N, C-alpha and C positions, 0 to 999 in steps of 0.2 A: 480554657483558650479564650472562657464563654469573658474571659477578660480583656482577654489580645484581638475581639471580634466586638467586644464594646467601645475599647478604646480607635477601634477601627470609627466605628463609626460612630463618632464621638468625634471624630478627625475636622468640621466644617466649621464644627465648634470651636475646636482652639484654635484653627483653623485665623476666622474668627477675634478670636481676645489677643488672641498674639497678635493681630494686625492694629487694634484699636489702639494697643500697646506703643507705637508705631505712630500714630495719629495722636495719638498724648505728647512725644517724645520724639521723635526724629534716630536718638543713640538707641528704644529698642531694637528697633535693625539689627545687629549686633544680636540682641535673645535670636529671632528666625532666624541668620544665619544658622546660629551655635544649631539651633533646636533641630533645621531641617535635615542642615552633614548627621547628626546623631539617629534620625529618623533611613535618612539613609543608608546605613551599615547594621543598621535596627531591626526597618522596617518599610522595606521599596513600598508597597502599596502606600500608606498609610504617607513615603517620600513625597508620593506620585500626588496623592490625593492634597497634600499641606500643601506642596507646589501652585500646583493647577488655582483653588486656593487661590492665598496669597496672590498673586501674578493673578490671575481677575477685576478681584481686590481694590489690587495695584493703579488696573485702569482701568475702575473707572474711577480710583482716586486722580493721576492726570487729567481725569478728561472731564472732575471737578476744576481739579486745576487751571484750565485753559480756558474755563469757563470765566474764571471768579478773576483770573486772573493774569493772560495772556499769553502764562509758561506753563513750561512741565508740570514742577512743581511751585506748591511755592515757597515765597524766600524766608523762612524758617527753615525748610528743610532745604534747601539746595548745600550742595560738597561745601562748599567756594564759604560757609562757617564756620569751617573749623581749615579753615588754611590757614599755613602754618604761620603764629607770628614771630617770629625769630626765636623767641627765646626757648626752646624748647623746653628742653635740663628745668630752666628755675619753674613751667610749666608741671616738671615733673615731681618736682621735689617741693611745691605750692601747691598743691592738693592731697600729696601723703603727708609732706611735717613740718606745714608754715603752719604757728602758733592762731591765727585763725581759719585756716579751711582744710587745715591737712587731717586723711580721713584717717592716721595712726591715733593719731593725737587726739582728736575725738573720738574714735573705735580701736585704743591697741591690742581690745580682744582676736579681731581682724588677723591681725602680720603675725599671732602668736597661731589660727590660724594656719597660712599660708604655710611662715616655717617648720610645724607640725607637720604637717601630709607631707610639704617638700620631704621631709626626712625618711618617709616610704617611697620614695620617688620606685621602687621596687614592685611596688606590687601593683600600680598603673596601671598596668598590661590587664589588671581580674578587676581591675575599675574606668573604663575608657572615659567615661563620663567629666572624671579627674582632669586629663590635660586641656579635656577642651569647655571646664569651668575655669580652668586656668587662661586659657586663651580668652574668655571671653571677659574678665577682670582685664589681665592686660589690656585688648585693644579699646578696648574701653578708655582703659586710661590715657595710651596716645591718643584717642583722637580729643577727650576735653584738653589732654598735659597743650597739646596745639591748637586749640581756643583762644583766638589774645583777647578774651574774656572771660576764665580758668575757674575766676575765684566767686563766679554764678553774683555777682552785682549784691548789695544788700540782703545776704537771707543771713542765713546759719550755722556756720557750720559747712561742707564738704557735701551740698543738697545734690551737684550736680556727681555729684558720684552714686545717691538714688539707686538706679538702675542695674546696679550692677550688685547690687546686698544676692537681691535671691540664689548668683551665682554662688555668695560665701556660705548662704545658710546649704545648700549642698553638701558644699568643701565640707563644713563646718557637720555636719551629720557622717559624712565617710569616715572622717578625723576622728569621728568619737567609732567607728567600728573599730575602724581599726585600733584606738589605743586600748578600746575592750580585749583586739586579741592578741594584743603584745604579752612577752611573758614578760616584760618587765616593768616590775609593778614600782618603780622611783619614776618612770616613768610616764605614766598615767597621773601618779598621785603631783605631781610637779605639772603637769599638763589641767587636771581641772583645779589646781588647785589657782596656779598663772588665773587659768580664765576668769574665776570664778576673782578671784581680784580686780582684774583689770575688766572687769561686766559691771565691778561696783564704781568702777571709776566714767565711764561707761553711760554711765544712772544720774551717775552727779550731773555727768558735763549735756546729755540733752536732753534729758528728765529736770533734772529740778535748777539749772540755768536754762536751758533752753527755752523748756513749755513756759513754765511759772517766774524763771525771774526778770522782770520787766525792760529790766538798762541792758539785756542781751542786744533784743530789739534796737536800740537806741542810742550802740554801739558803730551800727552803722554812723551814723548824724554828729555820734561826740567823740570818737572815735580821735590818737591823736592826727593832726593838720600834719599827714602824711597821702602824696599820692600815692591813684592804685598802679599799678598791686602792692608798692612800701609797704604800707600800711598791715597790711593782713600776713607779713615778717617783723612785726614790732609783738617781739618776749613779753617788755614790760606791761603795755596791757593786751593782754588776746580776749582773746573777745566772749570766751565760754567767767573770766574773771573782770568783769566792768566797775 
């Protein structure tokens, strides 16, 4: 009970941290919604406190926006930013599988997490966080894919999907728990070996190439002369192998 009471007492801090994430990146509103839904079904008192704190902070933010921009929200936060570009399917393919922006190209171990935990879908009843994390990830993908600049400009890899990584961490932890409790030794071996191999690839792409190879940054300016977003689909010259 002490841990539960401490969680309740710190709800203001959690609310402030969550809203600060929204101020940094508007897509963090998904996290606020998912966290609120989780509290609604797990701790009604905390849900009320969290909702009230977020509402007060949002009203203050709107007041600031009216004073500064003359509108209810700054331009960066307006829903029109994610209005459909008319190429939603291309956006989905681009953020997940394109050679220079695809999430599963730069971090394929995340796909293994989704595939493995989907195999244990019957266990989700005991783990309500899993469908919430799936909802977070899916909604985030939809929002980014609908944006006309889904590739995120001159950057490295799928930077616009960074906000959804905490959901993958939670799913990964749940996945390990499910794998450990299974009686299928081959399944455990396949998951562990597969995750290790794919993680080595991700470390090479994101650390060796992304962090230490300066040509990955220059790629944004020396890539084949193709218009955006066609350049991000060019397998002959992916950003992680400049």
